[in-house]
C-alpha positions as CSV (number, residue, x, y, z in Angstrom):
1,M,66.4,96.6,98.6
2,S,67.5,98.8,96.0
3,I,67.8,98.2,92.3
4,Q,69.8,100.7,91.0
5,G,71.9,99.6,94.0
6,L,72.4,95.9,92.5
7,G,72.3,97.4,89.0
8,W,75.4,99.8,90.7
9,C,76.9,96.3,92.4
10,I,76.5,94.3,89.4
11,K,78.9,96.7,87.2
12,Q,81.9,97.1,90.2
13,K,85.4,95.1,90.1
14,T,86.6,94.4,93.4
15,D,89.5,92.5,94.5
16,T,87.9,89.3,95.4
17,P,84.6,87.6,94.6
18,T,84.1,87.2,98.5
19,T,84.6,91.3,98.4
20,K,82.1,91.7,95.5
21,L,79.5,89.2,97.7
22,V,79.6,91.4,100.3
23,L,78.8,94.5,98.6
24,F,76.1,92.4,96.5
25,I,74.7,91.8,100.2
26,L,75.1,95.4,101.1
27,S,73.5,96.4,97.9
28,N,70.6,94.1,98.4
29,Y,70.3,95.1,102.2
30,A,70.1,98.6,101.0
31,D,67.5,101.2,101.3
32,E,66.3,104.3,98.8
33,N,68.9,106.2,100.5
34,H,71.6,103.7,99.4
35,S,72.0,102.7,102.8
36,C,72.0,100.1,105.1
37,Y,73.5,98.7,108.7
38,P,74.0,94.5,108.8
39,S,76.3,93.4,111.3
40,E,79.3,91.9,110.8
41,K,78.4,88.8,112.4
42,H,75.3,88.5,110.0
43,L,77.1,89.0,106.8
44,A,79.7,86.4,107.8
45,T,77.0,83.9,108.4
46,L,75.7,85.2,104.7
47,V,79.2,84.8,102.6
48,G,80.0,81.6,105.0
49,V,83.7,83.6,105.9
50,S,85.1,84.9,109.2
51,D,84.5,87.7,110.8
52,R,87.5,88.8,110.2
53,Q,87.8,88.1,106.9
54,I,84.1,90.1,106.3
55,R,86.2,93.4,108.1
56,R,89.1,92.9,105.4
57,C,86.7,93.4,102.4
58,L,84.7,95.8,104.4
59,T,88.2,98.2,104.6
60,Y,89.0,97.5,100.7
61,L,85.1,98.9,99.5
62,Q,85.6,101.9,102.6
63,K,89.4,102.9,100.7
64,N,88.1,101.9,97.2
65,G,85.4,104.3,97.8
66,F,82.7,101.9,97.2
67,I,81.3,102.7,100.3
68,T,81.2,104.9,103.5
69,V,80.9,104.0,107.1
70,E,79.4,105.6,109.6
71,P,80.2,104.0,113.4
72,R,77.6,103.8,115.8
73,S,78.4,102.7,119.2
74,G,76.3,99.8,120.5
75,T,75.0,98.8,117.6
76,S,76.4,97.7,113.8
77,N,78.0,100.5,111.9
78,R,75.8,102.2,109.0
79,Y,77.2,101.7,105.4
80,F,76.4,104.4,102.6
81,L,76.7,102.8,98.9
82,S,78.5,105.1,97.1
83,V,75.7,105.0,93.8
84,D,75.4,108.3,93.1
85,A,79.3,108.6,92.8
86,D,80.5,106.8,90.2
87,V,77.4,104.6,88.3
88,Q,79.1,103.9,84.9
89,T,82.6,103.7,85.7
90,P,84.0,100.2,87.0
91,R,87.1,100.5,89.7
92,T,89.8,98.8,89.1
93,P,91.6,96.8,91.7
94,T,94.5,98.7,93.7
95,S,97.9,96.6,93.6
96,S,99.6,97.2,96.6
97,N,102.8,95.9,94.8
98,T,103.0,98.5,91.5
99,K,106.1,100.1,90.5
100,E,105.4,103.6,92.1
101,N,105.3,101.6,95.6
102,T,108.1,100.3,95.5
103,K,110.7,103.0,94.1
104,D,111.9,103.7,97.9
105,I,111.8,99.8,99.2
106,Y,115.2,98.8,98.1
107,T,117.5,101.3,100.4
108,K,121.1,101.6,100.2
109,S,121.1,100.0,103.3
110,F,118.8,97.1,102.4
111,E,120.6,96.9,99.0
112,M,123.7,96.5,101.5
113,F,122.4,93.7,103.7
114,W,120.9,91.7,100.4
115,K,124.7,92.0,98.7
116,L,125.6,89.9,102.5
117,Y,122.8,87.7,102.6
118,P,123.6,83.9,101.5
119,R,120.9,83.2,100.0
120,K,118.9,85.6,97.4
121,V,115.1,84.7,97.2
122,G,112.4,86.7,97.6
123,K,113.7,90.1,97.7
124,F,110.8,92.1,97.6
125,A,109.3,90.2,100.9
126,A,113.0,90.6,102.4
127,A,113.1,94.1,101.9
128,T,109.4,94.4,103.4
129,A,110.8,92.8,106.1
130,F,114.2,94.9,106.7
131,K,112.4,98.1,106.3
132,R,109.6,96.8,109.6
133,V,112.5,94.9,111.3
134,C,115.4,98.0,111.0
135,K,113.2,100.7,112.5
136,A,113.9,99.8,116.0
137,D,117.4,98.5,115.0
138,D,120.8,99.8,114.5
139,V,121.2,99.2,110.6
140,N,125.1,98.9,111.0
141,A,125.0,95.9,113.9
142,M,122.5,94.1,111.2
143,L,124.8,94.4,108.5
144,K,127.3,93.3,110.9
145,V,125.7,90.2,112.2
146,T,124.4,89.2,108.6
147,K,128.4,89.7,107.6
148,L,128.9,87.1,110.6
149,F,126.2,85.0,109.8
150,A,126.6,84.7,105.6
151,E,130.3,83.8,106.8
152,S,129.1,81.0,109.3
153,H,127.4,79.4,106.1
154,A,129.6,79.9,103.6
155,Q,130.0,76.1,103.5
156,T,125.8,75.1,104.5
157,E,124.1,73.8,101.1
158,E,121.7,76.8,100.3
159,R,118.8,75.0,100.6
160,F,119.6,74.6,104.7
161,I,119.6,78.4,105.0
162,P,116.6,80.6,105.6
163,H,115.1,82.8,103.2
164,A,115.9,86.5,104.0
165,Q,112.6,87.6,104.6
166,T,112.2,84.3,107.2
167,W,115.9,85.4,109.0
168,L,114.6,88.7,109.6
169,N,110.9,88.1,111.0
170,Q,112.2,85.4,113.2
171,R,115.0,87.8,114.8
172,R,117.2,85.3,113.9
173,F,119.7,87.7,113.6
174,M,119.8,88.3,117.1
175,D,121.2,84.7,117.9
176,T,124.9,84.6,118.5
177,V,126.4,83.3,115.6
178,E,130.1,82.4,116.4
179,K,132.9,81.9,113.9
180,K,133.7,77.7,113.9
181,K,137.7,77.2,114.0
182,N,138.9,74.7,111.3
183,T,140.6,72.3,113.6
184,M,140.8,68.8,113.5
185,N,138.7,68.1,116.4
186,N,135.8,70.2,114.2
187,L,136.5,68.2,111.0
188,A,136.7,64.8,113.2
189,G,133.1,65.5,114.8
């Protein structure tokens, strides 16, 4: 146990209480060189969360400079606390939704899509999904299908139209959209 490591850990700010607890446990296990090697499964048992959540916490800690990881084959990784690097300055959590990160997400093609789509809810999430989906698919084809979808749902109540993010993530644009003709048979049921 490293008293200096525990003191350092208490001063740090992380994104979630679970991440802080993982850092605290690593600090508790650390030796005089501020290193330790508990397994992810052991950490998950101590914290009371899944192995996957532990991996998320460790990734956050590594990405933000709290720890460095030395991968070891056949056994658990070795974790080094960044105690000597920055003892006094507490870190602030990084936000993935800052203005700088969202500047280029609203592309011209997405804005055209957003203008066509009939339900305007969750623009950022829709832009993220659009960016992911349009890597593989043709943007012009997407805009044509979106226009057809909007026309076919012009008389649909808004609450029955899926959010744009859902429509994109579930690839509903791949479903065939047929224009309904207003004939007497359609009106009769």
